PDB file as gemmi writes it, atoms N, CA and C in Angstrom:
CRYST1    1.000    1.000    1.000  90.00  90.00  90.00 P 1                      
ATOM      1  N   MET A   1       7.089  -6.502  12.675  1.00  0.00           N  
ATOM      2  CA  MET A   1       7.776  -6.825  11.446  1.00  0.00           C  
ATOM      3  C   MET A   1       9.249  -6.430  11.578  1.00  0.00           C  
ATOM      4  N   GLN A   2      10.131  -7.315  11.211  1.00  0.00           N  
ATOM      5  CA  GLN A   2      11.569  -7.058  11.269  1.00  0.00           C  
ATOM      6  C   GLN A   2      11.985  -6.147  10.105  1.00  0.00           C  
ATOM      7  N   ASP A   3      13.117  -5.469  10.278  1.00  0.00           N  
ATOM      8  CA  ASP A   3      13.618  -4.596   9.225  1.00  0.00           C  
ATOM      9  C   ASP A   3      13.837  -5.346   7.918  1.00  0.00           C  
ATOM     10  N   ASP A   4      14.362  -6.568   7.990  1.00  0.00           N  
ATOM     11  CA  ASP A   4      14.581  -7.362   6.780  1.00  0.00           C  
ATOM     12  C   ASP A   4      13.264  -7.655   6.071  1.00  0.00           C  
ATOM     13  N   ASP A   5      12.225  -7.929   6.843  1.00  0.00           N  
ATOM     14  CA  ASP A   5      10.907  -8.186   6.260  1.00  0.00           C  
ATOM     15  C   ASP A   5      10.366  -6.943   5.563  1.00  0.00           C  
ATOM     16  N   VAL A   6      10.568  -5.801   6.188  1.00  0.00           N  
ATOM     17  CA  VAL A   6      10.112  -4.545   5.603  1.00  0.00           C  
ATOM     18  C   VAL A   6      10.837  -4.298   4.278  1.00  0.00           C  
ATOM     19  N   LEU A   7      12.147  -4.494   4.261  1.00  0.00           N  
ATOM     20  CA  LEU A   7      12.913  -4.295   3.024  1.00  0.00           C  
ATOM     21  C   LEU A   7      12.468  -5.247   1.926  1.00  0.00           C  
ATOM     22  N   LYS A   8      12.214  -6.502   2.279  1.00  0.00           N  
ATOM     23  CA  LYS A   8      11.722  -7.463   1.290  1.00  0.00           C  
ATOM     24  C   LYS A   8      10.379  -7.015   0.724  1.00  0.00           C  
ATOM     25  N   CYS A   9       9.511  -6.533   1.592  1.00  0.00           N  
ATOM     26  CA  CYS A   9       8.203  -6.048   1.139  1.00  0.00           C  
ATOM     27  C   CYS A   9       8.349  -4.844   0.210  1.00  0.00           C  
ATOM     28  N   ILE A  10       9.258  -3.939   0.547  1.00  0.00           N  
ATOM     29  CA  ILE A  10       9.516  -2.778  -0.317  1.00  0.00           C  
ATOM     30  C   ILE A  10      10.022  -3.238  -1.670  1.00  0.00           C  
ATOM     31  N   HIS A  11      10.953  -4.164  -1.690  1.00  0.00           N  
ATOM     32  CA  HIS A  11      11.495  -4.677  -2.958  1.00  0.00           C  
ATOM     33  C   HIS A  11      10.390  -5.306  -3.798  1.00  0.00           C  
ATOM     34  N   HIS A  12       9.545  -6.126  -3.165  1.00  0.00           N  
ATOM     35  CA  HIS A  12       8.444  -6.781  -3.892  1.00  0.00           C  
ATOM     36  C   HIS A  12       7.444  -5.756  -4.415  1.00  0.00           C  
ATOM     37  N   LEU A  13       7.124  -4.779  -3.580  1.00  0.00           N  
ATOM     38  CA  LEU A  13       6.181  -3.753  -3.996  1.00  0.00           C  
ATOM     39  C   LEU A  13       6.741  -2.940  -5.154  1.00  0.00           C  
ATOM     40  N   ASN A  14       8.006  -2.564  -5.073  1.00  0.00           N  
ATOM     41  CA  ASN A  14       8.639  -1.818  -6.168  1.00  0.00           C  
ATOM     42  C   ASN A  14       8.605  -2.608  -7.466  1.00  0.00           C  
ATOM     43  N   LEU A  15       9.001  -3.876  -7.407  1.00  0.00           N  
ATOM     44  CA  LEU A  15       9.020  -4.686  -8.623  1.00  0.00           C  
ATOM     45  C   LEU A  15       7.614  -4.895  -9.167  1.00  0.00           C  
ATOM     46  N   SER A  16       6.670  -5.174  -8.292  1.00  0.00           N  
ATOM     47  CA  SER A  16       5.280  -5.364  -8.721  1.00  0.00           C  
ATOM     48  C   SER A  16       4.732  -4.112  -9.391  1.00  0.00           C  
ATOM     49  N   THR A  17       5.034  -2.958  -8.811  1.00  0.00           N  
ATOM     50  CA  THR A  17       4.553  -1.697  -9.367  1.00  0.00           C  
ATOM     51  C   THR A  17       5.182  -1.429 -10.730  1.00  0.00           C  
ATOM     52  N   LEU A  18       6.456  -1.720 -10.872  1.00  0.00           N  
ATOM     53  CA  LEU A  18       7.115  -1.529 -12.163  1.00  0.00           C  
ATOM     54  C   LEU A  18       6.536  -2.467 -13.225  1.00  0.00           C  
ATOM     55  N   LEU A  19       6.318  -3.722 -12.853  1.00  0.00           N  
ATOM     56  CA  LEU A  19       5.744  -4.685 -13.801  1.00  0.00           C  
ATOM     57  C   LEU A  19       4.320  -4.287 -14.195  1.00  0.00           C  
ATOM     58  N   LEU A  20       3.520  -3.905 -13.210  1.00  0.00           N  
ATOM     59  CA  LEU A  20       2.160  -3.455 -13.492  1.00  0.00           C  
ATOM     60  C   LEU A  20       2.177  -2.226 -14.388  1.00  0.00           C  
ATOM     61  N   SER A  21       3.059  -1.292 -14.098  1.00  0.00           N  
ATOM     62  CA  SER A  21       3.164  -0.071 -14.906  1.00  0.00           C  
ATOM     63  C   SER A  21       3.472  -0.398 -16.353  1.00  0.00           C  
ATOM     64  N   GLN A  22       4.414  -1.307 -16.575  1.00  0.00           N  
ATOM     65  CA  GLN A  22       4.747  -1.692 -17.944  1.00  0.00           C  
ATOM     66  C   GLN A  22       3.549  -2.312 -18.663  1.00  0.00           C  
ATOM     67  N   ARG A  23       2.816  -3.171 -17.968  1.00  0.00           N  
ATOM     68  CA  ARG A  23       1.637  -3.798 -18.584  1.00  0.00           C  
ATOM     69  C   ARG A  23       0.581  -2.762 -18.920  1.00  0.00           C  
ATOM     70  N   MET A  24       0.363  -1.845 -17.989  1.00  0.00           N  
ATOM     71  CA  MET A  24      -0.639  -0.804 -18.227  1.00  0.00           C  
ATOM     72  C   MET A  24      -0.251   0.064 -19.425  1.00  0.00           C  
ATOM     73  N   ILE A  25       1.006   0.441 -19.513  1.00  0.00           N  
ATOM     74  CA  ILE A  25       1.494   1.285 -20.606  1.00  0.00           C  
ATOM     75  C   ILE A  25       1.377   0.539 -21.930  1.00  0.00           C  
ATOM     76  N   GLU A  26       1.691  -0.736 -21.922  1.00  0.00           N  
ATOM     77  CA  GLU A  26       1.598  -1.543 -23.136  1.00  0.00           C  
ATOM     78  C   GLU A  26       0.157  -1.646 -23.628  1.00  0.00           C  
ATOM     79  N   LYS A  27      -0.776  -1.785 -22.700  1.00  0.00           N  
ATOM     80  CA  LYS A  27      -2.177  -1.962 -23.060  1.00  0.00           C  
ATOM     81  C   LYS A  27      -2.816  -0.660 -23.540  1.00  0.00           C  
ATOM     82  N   ASP A  28      -2.619   0.414 -22.793  1.00  0.00           N  
ATOM     83  CA  ASP A  28      -3.227   1.709 -23.132  1.00  0.00           C  
ATOM     84  C   ASP A  28      -2.375   2.806 -22.502  1.00  0.00           C  
ATOM     85  N   LYS A  29      -1.474   3.346 -23.307  1.00  0.00           N  
ATOM     86  CA  LYS A  29      -0.481   4.291 -22.798  1.00  0.00           C  
ATOM     87  C   LYS A  29      -1.117   5.530 -22.171  1.00  0.00           C  
ATOM     88  N   VAL A  30      -2.100   6.109 -22.835  1.00  0.00           N  
ATOM     89  CA  VAL A  30      -2.715   7.339 -22.332  1.00  0.00           C  
ATOM     90  C   VAL A  30      -3.426   7.088 -20.998  1.00  0.00           C  
ATOM     91  N   MET A  31      -4.181   6.008 -20.921  1.00  0.00           N  
ATOM     92  CA  MET A  31      -4.876   5.689 -19.675  1.00  0.00           C  
ATOM     93  C   MET A  31      -3.874   5.361 -18.569  1.00  0.00           C  
ATOM     94  N   ALA A  32      -2.798   4.662 -18.927  1.00  0.00           N  
ATOM     95  CA  ALA A  32      -1.763   4.336 -17.939  1.00  0.00           C  
ATOM     96  C   ALA A  32      -1.115   5.607 -17.401  1.00  0.00           C  
ATOM     97  N   MET A  33      -0.827   6.543 -18.277  1.00  0.00           N  
ATOM     98  CA  MET A  33      -0.228   7.805 -17.839  1.00  0.00           C  
ATOM     99  C   MET A  33      -1.155   8.509 -16.859  1.00  0.00           C  
ATOM    100  N   TYR A  34      -2.448   8.506 -17.151  1.00  0.00           N  
ATOM    101  CA  TYR A  34      -3.429   9.132 -16.266  1.00  0.00           C  
ATOM    102  C   TYR A  34      -3.482   8.410 -14.925  1.00  0.00           C  
ATOM    103  N   ARG A  35      -3.617   7.089 -14.962  1.00  0.00           N  
ATOM    104  CA  ARG A  35      -3.763   6.325 -13.721  1.00  0.00           C  
ATOM    105  C   ARG A  35      -2.500   6.333 -12.872  1.00  0.00           C  
ATOM    106  N   LEU A  36      -1.346   6.358 -13.509  1.00  0.00           N  
ATOM    107  CA  LEU A  36      -0.080   6.369 -12.774  1.00  0.00           C  
ATOM    108  C   LEU A  36       0.349   7.783 -12.384  1.00  0.00           C  
ATOM    109  N   GLY A  37      -0.245   8.785 -13.020  1.00  0.00           N  
ATOM    110  CA  GLY A  37       0.124  10.168 -12.725  1.00  0.00           C  
ATOM    111  C   GLY A  37       1.496  10.523 -13.264  1.00  0.00           C  
ATOM    112  N   ILE A  38       1.811  10.024 -14.463  1.00  0.00           N  
ATOM    113  CA  ILE A  38       3.140  10.256 -15.049  1.00  0.00           C  
ATOM    114  C   ILE A  38       3.005  10.919 -16.414  1.00  0.00           C  
ATOM    115  N   ASP A  39       4.095  11.529 -16.879  1.00  0.00           N  
ATOM    116  CA  ASP A  39       4.092  12.141 -18.196  1.00  0.00           C  
ATOM    117  C   ASP A  39       4.546  11.132 -19.254  1.00  0.00           C  
ATOM    118  N   GLU A  40       4.492  11.539 -20.506  1.00  0.00           N  
ATOM    119  CA  GLU A  40       4.794  10.628 -21.610  1.00  0.00           C  
ATOM    120  C   GLU A  40       6.247  10.154 -21.596  1.00  0.00           C  
ATOM    121  N   LYS A  41       7.165  11.046 -21.279  1.00  0.00           N  
ATOM    122  CA  LYS A  41       8.579  10.660 -21.256  1.00  0.00           C  
ATOM    123  C   LYS A  41       8.819   9.581 -20.194  1.00  0.00           C  
ATOM    124  N   THR A  42       8.215   9.748 -19.017  1.00  0.00           N  
ATOM    125  CA  THR A  42       8.347   8.750 -17.956  1.00  0.00           C  
ATOM    126  C   THR A  42       7.726   7.427 -18.387  1.00  0.00           C  
ATOM    127  N   ALA A  43       6.572   7.495 -19.043  1.00  0.00           N  
ATOM    128  CA  ALA A  43       5.920   6.279 -19.541  1.00  0.00           C  
ATOM    129  C   ALA A  43       6.820   5.552 -20.537  1.00  0.00           C  
ATOM    130  N   ASP A  44       7.459   6.304 -21.416  1.00  0.00           N  
ATOM    131  CA  ASP A  44       8.366   5.696 -22.402  1.00  0.00           C  
ATOM    132  C   ASP A  44       9.557   5.028 -21.718  1.00  0.00           C  
ATOM    133  N   ILE A  45      10.110   5.694 -20.732  1.00  0.00           N  
ATOM    134  CA  ILE A  45      11.248   5.128 -20.004  1.00  0.00           C  
ATOM    135  C   ILE A  45      10.831   3.847 -19.282  1.00  0.00           C  
ATOM    136  N   LEU A  46       9.706   3.892 -18.576  1.00  0.00           N  
ATOM    137  CA  LEU A  46       9.225   2.713 -17.854  1.00  0.00           C  
ATOM    138  C   LEU A  46       8.948   1.547 -18.801  1.00  0.00           C  
ATOM    139  N   SER A  47       8.346   1.836 -19.927  1.00  0.00           N  
ATOM    140  CA  SER A  47       7.995   0.753 -20.854  1.00  0.00           C  
ATOM    141  C   SER A  47       9.221   0.101 -21.481  1.00  0.00           C  
ATOM    142  N   ASN A  48      10.335   0.811 -21.499  1.00  0.00           N  
ATOM    143  CA  ASN A  48      11.545   0.274 -22.123  1.00  0.00           C  
ATOM    144  C   ASN A  48      12.553  -0.306 -21.137  1.00  0.00           C  
ATOM    145  N   LEU A  49      12.213  -0.335 -19.849  1.00  0.00           N  
ATOM    146  CA  LEU A  49      13.130  -0.919 -18.878  1.00  0.00           C  
ATOM    147  C   LEU A  49      13.255  -2.424 -19.090  1.00  0.00           C  
ATOM    148  N   SER A  50      14.473  -2.913 -19.025  1.00  0.00           N  
ATOM    149  CA  SER A  50      14.698  -4.357 -19.112  1.00  0.00           C  
ATOM    150  C   SER A  50      14.423  -4.988 -17.752  1.00  0.00           C  
ATOM    151  N   ALA A  51      14.338  -6.300 -17.734  1.00  0.00           N  
ATOM    152  CA  ALA A  51      14.101  -7.011 -16.469  1.00  0.00           C  
ATOM    153  C   ALA A  51      15.214  -6.709 -15.465  1.00  0.00           C  
ATOM    154  N   SER A  52      16.446  -6.693 -15.922  1.00  0.00           N  
ATOM    155  CA  SER A  52      17.547  -6.429 -14.994  1.00  0.00           C  
ATOM    156  C   SER A  52      17.511  -4.991 -14.482  1.00  0.00           C  
ATOM    157  N   GLN A  53      17.125  -4.040 -15.318  1.00  0.00           N  
ATOM    158  CA  GLN A  53      17.002  -2.654 -14.861  1.00  0.00           C  
ATOM    159  C   GLN A  53      15.897  -2.525 -13.810  1.00  0.00           C  
ATOM    160  N   MET A  54      14.798  -3.241 -14.021  1.00  0.00           N  
ATOM    161  CA  MET A  54      13.702  -3.195 -13.046  1.00  0.00           C  
ATOM    162  C   MET A  54      14.128  -3.815 -11.726  1.00  0.00           C  
ATOM    163  N   LEU A  55      14.896  -4.890 -11.784  1.00  0.00           N  
ATOM    164  CA  LEU A  55      15.384  -5.501 -10.546  1.00  0.00           C  
ATOM    165  C   LEU A  55      16.283  -4.552  -9.779  1.00  0.00           C  
ATOM    166  N   VAL A  56      17.196  -3.904 -10.480  1.00  0.00           N  
ATOM    167  CA  VAL A  56      18.106  -2.954  -9.830  1.00  0.00           C  
ATOM    168  C   VAL A  56      17.302  -1.817  -9.202  1.00  0.00           C  
ATOM    169  N   LEU A  57      16.345  -1.278  -9.947  1.00  0.00           N  
ATOM    170  CA  LEU A  57      15.535  -0.168  -9.458  1.00  0.00           C  
ATOM    171  C   LEU A  57      14.662  -0.590  -8.276  1.00  0.00           C  
ATOM    172  N   SER A  58      14.172  -1.816  -8.297  1.00  0.00           N  
ATOM    173  CA  SER A  58      13.264  -2.269  -7.235  1.00  0.00           C  
ATOM    174  C   SER A  58      13.995  -2.624  -5.946  1.00  0.00           C  
ATOM    175  N   GLU A  59      15.276  -2.898  -6.014  1.00  0.00           N  
ATOM    176  CA  GLU A  59      16.009  -3.357  -4.843  1.00  0.00           C  
ATOM    177  C   GLU A  59      16.590  -2.228  -3.994  1.00  0.00           C  
ATOM    178  N   THR A  60      15.985  -1.086  -4.066  1.00  0.00           N  
ATOM    179  CA  THR A  60      16.380   0.017  -3.205  1.00  0.00           C  
ATOM    180  C   THR A  60      15.665  -0.116  -1.866  1.00  0.00           C  
ATOM    181  N   ASN A  61      16.078   0.622  -0.884  1.00  0.00           N  
ATOM    182  CA  ASN A  61      15.410   0.544   0.421  1.00  0.00           C  
ATOM    183  C   ASN A  61      14.313   1.600   0.555  1.00  0.00           C  
ATOM    184  N   GLN A  62      13.935   2.212  -0.563  1.00  0.00           N  
ATOM    185  CA  GLN A  62      12.881   3.225  -0.604  1.00  0.00           C  
ATOM    186  C   GLN A  62      11.819   2.810  -1.621  1.00  0.00           C  
ATOM    187  N   LEU A  63      10.597   3.248  -1.409  1.00  0.00           N  
ATOM    188  CA  LEU A  63       9.562   3.017  -2.412  1.00  0.00           C  
ATOM    189  C   LEU A  63       9.876   3.860  -3.639  1.00  0.00           C  
ATOM    190  N   THR A  64       9.725   3.271  -4.817  1.00  0.00           N  
ATOM    191  CA  THR A  64      10.030   4.005  -6.042  1.00  0.00           C  
ATOM    192  C   THR A  64       8.867   4.863  -6.518  1.00  0.00           C  
ATOM    193  N   PHE A  65       7.658   4.585  -6.007  1.00  0.00           N  
ATOM    194  CA  PHE A  65       6.483   5.371  -6.361  1.00  0.00           C  
ATOM    195  C   PHE A  65       5.945   6.047  -5.112  1.00  0.00           C  
ATOM    196  N   GLN A  66       5.252   7.184  -5.309  1.00  0.00           N  
ATOM    197  CA  GLN A  66       4.757   7.952  -4.180  1.00  0.00           C  
ATOM    198  C   GLN A  66       3.233   7.919  -4.117  1.00  0.00           C  
ATOM    199  N   PHE A  67       2.707   8.131  -2.909  1.00  0.00           N  
ATOM    200  CA  PHE A  67       1.280   8.360  -2.766  1.00  0.00           C  
ATOM    201  C   PHE A  67       0.954   9.696  -3.410  1.00  0.00           C  
ATOM    202  N   ARG A  68      -0.175   9.774  -4.041  1.00  0.00           N  
ATOM    203  CA  ARG A  68      -0.578  11.052  -4.609  1.00  0.00           C  
ATOM    204  C   ARG A  68      -1.335  11.906  -3.601  1.00  0.00           C  
ATOM    205  N   PHE A  69      -1.742  11.307  -2.487  1.00  0.00           N  
ATOM    206  CA  PHE A  69      -2.420  12.074  -1.445  1.00  0.00           C  
ATOM    207  C   PHE A  69      -1.361  12.795  -0.628  1.00  0.00           C  
ATOM    208  N   LYS A  70      -1.380  14.096  -0.679  1.00  0.00           N  
ATOM    209  CA  LYS A  70      -0.332  14.885  -0.028  1.00  0.00           C  
ATOM    210  C   LYS A  70      -0.687  15.326   1.375  1.00  0.00           C  
ATOM    211  N   ASN A  71      -1.950  15.120   1.779  1.00  0.00           N  
ATOM    212  CA  ASN A  71      -2.304  15.515   3.135  1.00  0.00           C  
ATOM    213  C   ASN A  71      -3.415  14.628   3.679  1.00  0.00           C  
ATOM    214  N   SER A  72      -3.578  14.671   4.975  1.00  0.00           N  
ATOM    215  CA  SER A  72      -4.543  13.795   5.645  1.00  0.00           C  
ATOM    216  C   SER A  72      -5.983  14.154   5.303  1.00  0.00           C  
ATOM    217  N   ALA A  73      -6.261  15.418   5.015  1.00  0.00           N  
ATOM    218  CA  ALA A  73      -7.634  15.832   4.698  1.00  0.00           C  
ATOM    219  C   ALA A  73      -8.156  15.108   3.460  1.00  0.00           C  
ATOM    220  N   MET A  74      -7.292  14.913   2.467  1.00  0.00           N  
ATOM    221  CA  MET A  74      -7.703  14.202   1.252  1.00  0.00           C  
ATOM    222  C   MET A  74      -8.106  12.774   1.573  1.00  0.00           C  
ATOM    223  N   ILE A  75      -7.273  12.102   2.331  1.00  0.00           N  
ATOM    224  CA  ILE A  75      -7.545  10.705   2.669  1.00  0.00           C  
ATOM    225  C   ILE A  75      -8.806  10.608   3.524  1.00  0.00           C  
ATOM    226  N   GLU A  76      -8.955  11.510   4.475  1.00  0.00           N  
ATOM    227  CA  GLU A  76     -10.141  11.490   5.328  1.00  0.00           C  
ATOM    228  C   GLU A  76     -11.411  11.687   4.519  1.00  0.00           C  
ATOM    229  N   LYS A  77     -11.410  12.627   3.595  1.00  0.00           N  
ATOM    230  CA  LYS A  77     -12.587  12.893   2.773  1.00  0.00           C  
ATOM    231  C   LYS A  77     -12.941  11.681   1.916  1.00  0.00           C  
ATOM    232  N   LEU A  78     -11.939  11.039   1.358  1.00  0.00           N  
ATOM    233  CA  LEU A  78     -12.186   9.924   0.445  1.00  0.00           C  
ATOM    234  C   LEU A  78     -12.528   8.622   1.159  1.00  0.00           C  
ATOM    235  N   THR A  79     -12.276   8.561   2.456  1.00  0.00           N  
ATOM    236  CA  THR A  79     -12.561   7.324   3.183  1.00  0.00           C  
ATOM    237  C   THR A  79     -13.746   7.442   4.135  1.00  0.00           C  
ATOM    238  N   GLU A  80     -14.347   8.621   4.214  1.00  0.00           N  
ATOM    239  CA  GLU A  80     -15.502   8.755   5.101  1.00  0.00           C  
ATOM    240  C   GLU A  80     -16.708   8.027   4.515  1.00  0.00           C  
ATOM    241  N   GLU A  81     -17.638   7.690   5.390  1.00  0.00           N  
ATOM    242  CA  GLU A  81     -18.827   6.947   4.991  1.00  0.00           C  
ATOM    243  C   GLU A  81     -19.618   7.703   3.924  1.00  0.00           C  
ATOM    244  N   SER A  82     -20.114   6.936   2.948  1.00  0.00           N  
ATOM    245  CA  SER A  82     -20.945   7.508   1.895  1.00  0.00           C  
ATOM    246  C   SER A  82     -22.052   6.525   1.566  1.00  0.00           C  
ATOM    247  N   ARG A  83     -23.206   7.040   1.292  1.00  0.00           N  
ATOM    248  CA  ARG A  83     -24.325   6.160   0.963  1.00  0.00           C  
ATOM    249  C   ARG A  83     -24.217   5.634  -0.468  1.00  0.00           C  
ATOM    250  N   ILE A  84     -23.510   6.336  -1.298  1.00  0.00           N  
ATOM    251  CA  ILE A  84     -23.439   5.958  -2.713  1.00  0.00           C  
ATOM    252  C   ILE A  84     -21.978   5.699  -3.076  1.00  0.00           C  
ATOM    253  N   SER A  85     -21.630   4.420  -3.232  1.00  0.00           N  
ATOM    254  CA  SER A  85     -20.231   4.057  -3.475  1.00  0.00           C  
ATOM    255  C   SER A  85     -19.734   4.531  -4.837  1.00  0.00           C  
ATOM    256  N   ASP A  86     -20.606   4.611  -5.839  1.00  0.00           N  
ATOM    257  CA  ASP A  86     -20.187   5.072  -7.166  1.00  0.00           C  
ATOM    258  C   ASP A  86     -19.704   6.517  -7.121  1.00  0.00           C  
ATOM    259  N   ILE A  87     -20.338   7.324  -6.298  1.00  0.00           N  
ATOM    260  CA  ILE A  87     -19.928   8.726  -6.183  1.00  0.00           C  
ATOM    261  C   ILE A  87     -18.554   8.819  -5.545  1.00  0.00           C  
ATOM    262  N   LYS A  88     -18.273   7.959  -4.591  1.00  0.00           N  
ATOM    263  CA  LYS A  88     -16.962   7.959  -3.932  1.00  0.00           C  
ATOM    264  C   LYS A  88     -15.862   7.690  -4.956  1.00  0.00           C  
ATOM    265  N   GLN A  89     -16.110   6.748  -5.878  1.00  0.00           N  
ATOM    266  CA  GLN A  89     -15.128   6.450  -6.920  1.00  0.00           C  
ATOM    267  C   GLN A  89     -14.938   7.658  -7.831  1.00  0.00           C  
ATOM    268  N   MET A  90     -16.034   8.334  -8.167  1.00  0.00           N  
ATOM    269  CA  MET A  90     -15.937   9.530  -9.002  1.00  0.00           C  
ATOM    270  C   MET A  90     -15.145  10.623  -8.297  1.00  0.00           C  
ATOM    271  N   HIS A  91     -15.415  10.817  -7.019  1.00  0.00           N  
ATOM    272  CA  HIS A  91     -14.690  11.841  -6.255  1.00  0.00           C  
ATOM    273  C   HIS A  91     -13.196  11.547  -6.232  1.00  0.00           C  
ATOM    274  N   THR A  92     -12.845  10.283  -6.041  1.00  0.00           N  
ATOM    275  CA  THR A  92     -11.434   9.906  -6.044  1.00  0.00           C  
ATOM    276  C   THR A  92     -10.804  10.207  -7.401  1.00  0.00           C  
ATOM    277  N   GLY A  93     -11.488   9.844  -8.474  1.00  0.00           N  
ATOM    278  CA  GLY A  93     -10.983  10.127  -9.820  1.00  0.00           C  
ATOM    279  C   GLY A  93     -10.804  11.602 -10.075  1.00  0.00           C  
ATOM    280  N   ILE A  94     -11.773  12.388  -9.645  1.00  0.00           N  
ATOM    281  CA  ILE A  94     -11.695  13.842  -9.832  1.00  0.00           C  
ATOM    282  C   ILE A  94     -10.524  14.415  -9.041  1.00  0.00           C  
ATOM    283  N   LEU A  95     -10.384  13.994  -7.804  1.00  0.00           N  
ATOM    284  CA  LEU A  95      -9.293  14.491  -6.968  1.00  0.00           C  
ATOM    285  C   LEU A  95      -7.937  14.142  -7.571  1.00  0.00           C  
ATOM    286  N   LEU A  96      -7.766  12.893  -7.976  1.00  0.00           N  
ATOM    287  CA  LEU A  96      -6.477  12.486  -8.549  1.00  0.00           C  
ATOM    288  C   LEU A  96      -6.221  13.189  -9.879  1.00  0.00           C  
ATOM    289  N   SER A  97      -7.262  13.410 -10.662  1.00  0.00           N  
ATOM    290  CA  SER A  97      -7.099  14.139 -11.922  1.00  0.00           C  
ATOM    291  C   SER A  97      -6.656  15.567 -11.661  1.00  0.00           C  
ATOM    292  N   SER A  98      -7.263  16.199 -10.659  1.00  0.00           N  
ATOM    293  CA  SER A  98      -6.868  17.582 -10.357  1.00  0.00           C  
ATOM    294  C   SER A  98      -5.440  17.655  -9.852  1.00  0.00           C  
ATOM    295  N   LEU A  99      -5.021  16.649  -9.070  1.00  0.00           N  
ATOM    296  CA  LEU A  99      -3.625  16.617  -8.608  1.00  0.00           C  
ATOM    297  C   LEU A  99      -2.676  16.470  -9.781  1.00  0.00           C  
ATOM    298  N   LEU A 100      -3.047  15.621 -10.753  1.00  0.00           N  
ATOM    299  CA  LEU A 100      -2.214  15.414 -11.932  1.00  0.00           C  
ATOM    300  C   LEU A 100      -2.120  16.712 -12.747  1.00  0.00           C  
ATOM    301  N   LEU A 101      -3.253  17.390 -12.934  1.00  0.00           N  
ATOM    302  CA  LEU A 101      -3.234  18.650 -13.669  1.00  0.00           C  
ATOM    303  C   LEU A 101      -2.396  19.702 -12.960  1.00  0.00           C  
ATOM    304  N   ASP A 102      -2.511  19.771 -11.655  1.00  0.00           N  
ATOM    305  CA  ASP A 102      -1.693  20.716 -10.881  1.00  0.00           C  
ATOM    306  C   ASP A 102      -0.208  20.455 -11.076  1.00  0.00           C  
ATOM    307  N   SER A 103       0.181  19.165 -11.052  1.00  0.00           N  
ATOM    308  CA  SER A 103       1.605  18.853 -11.203  1.00  0.00           C  
ATOM    309  C   SER A 103       2.101  19.138 -12.610  1.00  0.00           C  
ATOM    310  N   ILE A 104       1.244  18.984 -13.615  1.00  0.00           N  
ATOM    311  CA  ILE A 104       1.633  19.266 -14.998  1.00  0.00           C  
ATOM    312  C   ILE A 104       1.795  20.767 -15.211  1.00  0.00           C  
ATOM    313  N   ASN A 105       0.921  21.543 -14.595  1.00  0.00           N  
ATOM    314  CA  ASN A 105       0.937  22.988 -14.780  1.00  0.00           C  
ATOM    315  C   ASN A 105       2.035  23.703 -14.017  1.00  0.00           C  
ATOM    316  N   LYS A 106       2.749  23.003 -13.149  1.00  0.00           N  
ATOM    317  CA  LYS A 106       3.827  23.640 -12.367  1.00  0.00           C  
ATOM    318  C   LYS A 106       5.085  23.750 -13.152  1.00  0.00           C  
TER     319      LYS A 106                                                      
END                                                                             
């Protein structure tokens, strides 16, 4: 992949994430805050961004959102084979919830 292609992908991903975030916040703010791992003030700011503000924010050469998995052990645990797929989804939810609580309590 060429550098220009990578930058285009980053721009598209940033814009898509911002648009999705706004839709989620509009539909159910509390659930969106939980799923996005953001606080209420951030949710309010995101929901009020204009199209031009989102374009400016998305056209950076960096991802505007971060992975919530901070280490390889988390990803390995959540991607290892499991006989019960529903439990894997629950484990992921629990892990992400605990990460969100940790960040709020800091």
